[in-house]
N, C-alpha and C positions, 0 to 999 in steps of 0.2 A: 673649256672644262674646268670644273671648280677647282680652287687650291686645295691641296692637301690638308687634312685637319691640321690645325696649329697646336702643337704640344708643347708649347712653351708652358711651363708650369702656371698656373692661376693662383696666386698666393692669398690664402685666407688666414688671418691670425686674431688671437683674442679669446674673449669669453664667449659661451655658446651663442648668446645673442649678437655678438659682434661677428662672429664666424657666418652665422645665418644673413645677418643684414648685407655683408660684403658679398656673399653667394648671390643674394635675391637681387641686389642693384646690379651686378655684373651681367646677370645671364637670365634677366627675366624673359627676354623675347624667345631664347632657347629653350628655356622650360615650357614655355607656350606650344613651341613646335612640337615637343615630345608628346604633350596633352593631345594635341591635335592628331598626331599619328595613331595614338591609343583609340581614340574615337573614329578614325577611319577604318581600323580594324574592326571596331563593334559594329559598323555600318556594314562591312561585309560579311561578318559573322551573322549578323541579325536578317540575313536574307529570308530566312522562315518566321523568324519572331523580331518584334520591333528593337532597335538598338537601344533606347532608353532604358527598358527594364533589365538589358545586360549591363549597361553603365552603372545602374542603380545597384545591381547584385555586386559589382566589383567594388564599389564604393563602400556598401554596407560590409562587405568581407573584409576590406581594408581596415575600415574604422573598427573592427573589432580588435586589433592589435594596438590601438591607441594607449590602453591603460597598461600595456606591457612594455612601452617605450622608456628607456631610462631618461629620468628628469632632465639631464643635460641635453640631450638630443631632442626632447620635445621642446625646450627652450630655442634650439637652434632652428628646428624646423617652423615654429610659430614666427621667429623672425625673419626667415627666409621667405615665406608666404607673404608676411606683411610687407616686406621690401619689394617684393616681385608683383605685389598686388593681384596675388592668387589666392584661390582658397585653400585653406589647410588641408582639406580632404584629398585634394590633387597632389600636393606634396608628399602626404603620407602614403598615397597609393604608388607613387613612383618608387618609394622606398620599401614596400612591402608586396611588390607584384609578385617577386619569385616565390613569396611564403603563400599568396593566394593562388597563383596559377601552377608553381611547382613544375614547370615545363622547359626544363633545361638540359635534358639527358644527351648531351653529345661533347661536353667538354673534355680536354685531355690537359695532362700535367706531369711532370718528371723533375726529378732532382737527382744530382749526382754529388757526393761527397769527395774529399781529396784522393781516395782511393781510385775514382774512376773520372776524375777532373783534369783536364789538359793544363788548366792554370794553377793547379795546386790548391784551390779553394771551392768552397761549395758553391755550385751552380743550379738554377732552378729556371723551368720555364713553364708557359701554359697557353693553352688556347681557351678562349671563352666562346662558346657557340650559342648564338640565340636563334630562335625559330622564326621571329617576326621582327618588323620595323627595322629591317637590316640599312637601308638607305639613310634614314635618319640617324641611327646609331653610330654608323660609319662617319657622317658629316658632323655630327654633335660631340663627338668623342673628345674628352678633355683630360689633361693632366693637372690634379689639384695638388698643391703643396699646403698642407693644413698644419698649422701651429697652435695647438688648443692651449689656452691659458693651464699652466700646470700640469701639462701632460707631454708625450712624446711626439716631436713633429713627425708628420709622415707624408708619403706621396701616394695618391690614389688615381688610378686609371678609371674614369667613371663618365658621368653624363650630368649636364644641368639638372640641378634639383635633387641630386643623389647624394645624401650625407654619409650613407652606408660604405662599405669598402667590399669589394668582389675580387680587386687586384691591387696590390699595394705593397709597400715597403717603408719600414719607419727608420729613424736616425740612428737607432741600435743595430740596424741591418737585419730585422726581422721582415721576411718576406712571406705573403699571404696569397694564395689561389684558392678561390671558392670554387667547388664543384657540386653540383646537385647529385644526389645519390637517391636512387627510387627506394622509398622505405614504406613498410606497411604502416607505419605508426606516423600520424600528423596531428597537430593540434594548434588550436589559438592561443593556447595558454603558454606561450614562450616568448621570449625576446626576437623579434624579427631578425632574421640571420643575417643581413647584411649589417645591421646594427651592432650585433654580437661582435662581429669581425672588426668593425670600427673600434669598438672599446679595446680589442685584443691588441690593435696597433697603437692606440694613443696611451696605453697603460703597459704594454709589455716590452720590458728593456732586454729581454733575451727569449730564447725559444721556450723554455719552461713557463716563464711568466706569462707569455701570451696563451699557452695552453690552460693554464690555471684560469685566466680571464674568460676564455670561450667556455670553458666547464662551469664556471660560476653562473651562468645564465641559462636557464632550461630552452632546449629546440623547440623549433615548431615543424620543421621537416627534416628529410635526410639529406646529409651532406658529406662529401669527402674534401677536407681542407687539407691542402700541402702547405705547411710551414717550413721555412728554412732560415737559418741565422749563420754568422761565420764559423759557428762550430758545428753545424749539423742539420739535419732534415728529418722531418716525419710527415705522416699522413693521419689525420684525426678522422675516424669515421664515426659519424654522429647521427643520432635518432632521437627523438624524444623518449627519455628515461634510459638511454643506453649509448656507450660509446666503447671505442676502441682504438688502439693506436698502433700503427705499422711503421717499421724502421727500414732503413736500406738494406737491401742485401747485394753483397758485393760492390758496395758503392753507389747501387742505383735504387731509386724509388720511382713508382709509376701509379698514376690514379686516372680512372675516368669516371664513370658514373653508376658503379655497382659496388656494394661492400665485398672485400676481399677478405677480411679478417674472419676467422672461424666463428668467434663469438657473435658476429652480426649477421652471418648467413641467414639465419632464421627470419630477420627483419627485411630482407629484400622485398621490395613491393613492384607492382606492375608499372611498366613503362606507359607515358600517355599516348594517346593517339595524335596524329599529325593536326594541327590547329588549321583551320581554313586559311588560305592565302599563303601558307609557307612554302618557300622555294626549296624545301627539303622533302626528301621521298618518304613514305611511311617507314623504309627499312632503317632510316637514321633514328627512329623513335622505338628501338627494340634493345633487350638485354644483349642479343646476339652483336649488335653494333659496337656496343660498349665494351664486351669481352674482346672483340676483334681489335679495336683500337689499342687496347692494353697490351695484347700480344703483339701488336706492331710497335709499340714505344719499346717493350722489351726486346724485340729482335733488331730494332735500329740502334739501340743505345748500349745493349750488353757487350760485354767482353772488350771494350776499348774506352779510352779516355776522352772526354767529349770537350770541347770548345765552346764558347758562346755561339760562334758562326755554325757549327755542327748542330748545337740544339735548334737554332733558328730552321736549319734544313730539315730537322725532323719534325717541327711544327708546321712545315709547309708540305710534308709528305702526303700524297694522295690518300693513304690510308688512315692519315691523323686528321687533316684539314677537311673542312666540308663547306657546303654554300653558306653556312650560318657563323663561319668563324669571323667575328668582329673585333676581338681583340687578340693579339699575340704578344706576348712579353717574356723577355729573359732577364734574371736577376743575378748580379754577382753582389751578394750581401756585404762580404768583407771589404770591398771597393766602394760601396755605395752606389753602384752603376745599375742602369736600368736600360735595357733596349727594347724599343717599342716599333711595330709595325705599321706603316701608314700607306693607305691605299683607297682607291675610289670604289672597288669592288671586293668581294668576298670570294674565297677567303683571303682576308688580308695578310696572313702569313707568308703569302707568295710575292709580297710587294716590297717597297722599300722599307729597310729598317734604320731607325735612327738611335743614336746613344745618347743617354742623359746621364750625367752625373749629379747625384743629388745635391741640390743647391742648399746644404744646410747653412 
């Protein structure tokens, strides 16, 4: 049996070109494995049509975001591609695939404030669920410690070649969990989602600053973003041209993949069909499943004080976890502590958890 993923932080530090060069030199082989997994998927999906036209379509759609990538992250991706001896288009696609495919409607997250916390501090937890590439995503999962020149150092749970952030926490204790939300509005005229959230962590010294940074950049797709810091937690519901903020009720805040704020209800969009080769059932790709998970989070977490271990158990519950759960994390922002689940199979939340104290 293969060893469990090594979650010893991979340290990257310096200017954008220095960050990208170190990333590319360290993980060139692993980035190619991710690219190969993508092409294998296209070969399966292209049973009725040629795979190459599908590949060209994805690359063309990904390329439409290049002009919207912030300059510092363009520099980082260029250096990463050169150091790994890869084409820049592949590196870009790794970082904007969520914007192109918009097919992650199974993630779950929750946060508790001191009123509902057994530790007396803010706690947050999340499952990230993916519909495809599960074996390679489990095997290649990495923990990055990024110290950008002039920015706030942060930890990011991600994959080789990924410079954005979907699960992370910075030195100021700002923790971020990205969840897709099905929106009627999508656009190529925005900053790719994971790159927006990367900027929020490397520039946000507290919750309000991270929110301002996110809202300073136009959205591409719908998202629910759970943010927490030592003083509190909130969910930003985001769509192109619209946003709303939700706060904890009785110390508890939950999010799945639909908008809950009344002002965002009219922007709820259709959920995607199950992609070819996914181990998930068609029922996992529905509004009803998103609502059911949110209700289950409320049922399991409501009316009691939660510890990190109890949040881990909630994330492993059969009503929350599913065959696509590839990342499970719990954050204690005030302590700078992160717990990550590691395993050979999904849902990863039902396997071994490791504690990581932020190495600032």
